[in-house]
N, C-alpha and C positions, 0 to 999 in steps of 0.2 A: 618313559622318558627319564634320562639320568640327570641328576643335579650337577651343575657346572661348578667347579671350584672357583672361588674368587681369584681374580688375577693378582699375581704377586706384586703388580704395580699399583694396586688400589691402596691408598693410604688409610691407616687406622687413625681415627680422630679421638681426642680426649677433650672433655670440657674442663673449665677452670675448677669447679668444685671437686671433681675427681682428681685433678692434678694437685690441688691443696691437700687433699686427703692422702695422696700417694706420698707427698713430701712432709705431711704432718705439720703444716704451718697454718696460722690463722689467716683470715681474709685480709686484715689490713696489712700483715706482713708480706703476703703474696703480691698485693697490688703496689706496695712501696717498692718491692724488689722489681716488679715489672716496670714502674715508672723509671726506676734508676738504671734499667738496662741489664740487670743482674740475672735475669731469666729470659728465655727466648720470647720474642714477640709473637702474639697469636695471628692466626689467619682467619679469614671470614668466608669459608666456602658455602655457607648456608644463609648468608645475608649479613647486613652490617650490624645487627643487634646480637649476633650469636658468635662470640669468639671461640675458637677451637685451636688446639695445638695438635700437630702431627706427631704420633707416637715415635716415629723414626727420629724427629728432631729432638724430642725430649730424651730418648735413649742416648743419642750422641751427646747431648748436653750433660746427662749424668755421668756418662763414661769419661767426658773431659774433666769433670769436677773430681772424680775418683783418681784420675791420673795426676792431677795437679796436687792432690793431698798427700 
């Protein structure tokens, strides 16, 4: 039996702690920016207590910030 590759349509999810680490910002700064709408809002694909961000959305957000700089 051969392993099936993941569908390209399958999203890659990232949790808040990994996202904060990626951007090297503190917990309080991260949530202050989230409340202010300065970073993309999370999605809840695994239940209301587990916020996640789609990697595709994060990469688009980062690209837009680089283009604006």
